[in-house]
Structures are given as C-alpha cells and as structure tokens.
C-alpha positions as CSV (number, residue, x, y, z in Angstrom):
1,X,9.6,-1.8,1.0
2,X,7.2,0.6,2.8
3,X,10.0,3.3,3.1
4,X,11.0,2.9,-0.6
5,X,7.4,3.2,-1.8
6,X,6.7,6.1,0.4
7,X,9.8,8.0,-0.8
8,X,9.1,7.4,-4.5
9,X,5.4,8.1,-4.3
10,X,6.1,11.3,-2.3
11,X,8.3,12.6,-5.1
12,X,5.6,12.1,-7.6
13,X,2.3,12.6,-5.8
14,X,2.8,14.7,-2.6
15,X,1.9,18.0,-4.3
16,X,-1.0,16.5,-6.3
17,X,-2.8,14.0,-4.1
18,X,-3.9,13.6,-0.5
19,X,-5.7,10.6,0.7
20,X,-5.5,6.8,0.9
21,X,-3.7,4.7,-1.6
22,X,-2.7,1.1,-2.2
23,X,0.3,-0.4,-4.0
24,X,-0.3,-3.8,-5.6
25,X,2.7,-6.1,-5.4
26,X,3.2,-9.7,-6.3
27,X,5.7,-12.6,-5.8
28,X,7.2,-13.8,-9.1
29,X,8.9,-17.1,-9.8
30,X,12.2,-16.5,-11.7
31,X,15.3,-18.5,-12.6
32,X,16.9,-17.0,-9.4
33,X,13.9,-18.1,-7.2
34,X,10.9,-16.3,-5.9
35,X,11.2,-12.5,-6.0
36,X,9.0,-9.6,-5.1
37,X,7.7,-7.3,-7.9
38,X,7.3,-4.2,-5.8
39,X,4.8,-2.2,-7.8
40,X,2.3,-3.6,-10.2
41,X,-0.2,-0.7,-9.8
42,X,-0.9,2.3,-7.5
43,X,-4.5,2.7,-6.6
44,X,-5.4,6.3,-5.5
45,X,-8.3,5.1,-3.4
46,X,-9.2,3.0,-0.4
47,X,-8.6,-0.6,-1.6
48,X,-10.5,-3.7,-0.5
49,X,-7.5,-4.7,1.6
50,X,-7.8,-1.4,3.4
51,X,-11.5,-1.9,3.9
52,X,-11.0,-5.5,5.1
53,X,-8.4,-4.4,7.7
54,X,-10.8,-1.6,8.8
55,X,-13.7,-4.0,9.3
56,X,-11.4,-6.5,11.1
57,X,-10.1,-3.8,13.4
58,X,-13.7,-2.7,14.3
59,X,-14.9,-6.3,14.8
60,X,-11.9,-7.6,16.7
61,X,-10.7,-4.4,18.4
62,X,-7.4,-4.5,16.5
63,X,-5.0,-1.6,16.5
64,X,-4.9,0.5,13.2
65,X,-2.0,-0.6,10.9
66,X,-2.7,1.7,8.1
67,X,-1.9,5.4,7.9
68,X,-2.2,7.8,4.9
69,X,1.2,8.4,3.2
70,X,0.3,12.0,2.4
71,X,-1.7,14.6,4.2
C-alpha cells in the first residue's frame, strides 16, 4: 500500500508540495469480508500519529519509521 500511495501522490503532489503528509485509511466490513479502504483523506501536515511515533521514538529510543515522501 505504501508504494501505491507514494506513486499516486507523487504524480499529483511532487511538483506542488514538499513536507510531511498522512493518508487516512480504514477497514470496512463488506459482503465479501473485511476490506481496506486505502484513502479516506490525505493530510498535508504532520498528523497526530506522526507526532505520537516521534514522541515514542524519543522516549523509548526507537528507530525512525517515518520518512517524507517528497523532498
């Protein structure tokens, strides 16, 4: 999913935006079972999830898992 989102967002945003972003996704119950809805919203900012991982990394000396897509 990361590679697909990166490819699609690069096509639309690379020339216009540089910085952190978040992609909201959700699991949806369907007649076929639980499925992933891959893009509910794109946030062109540092999200609370991003901040929480940053704080956890600083507090527990975790490696960085987030990298900007563009820039």
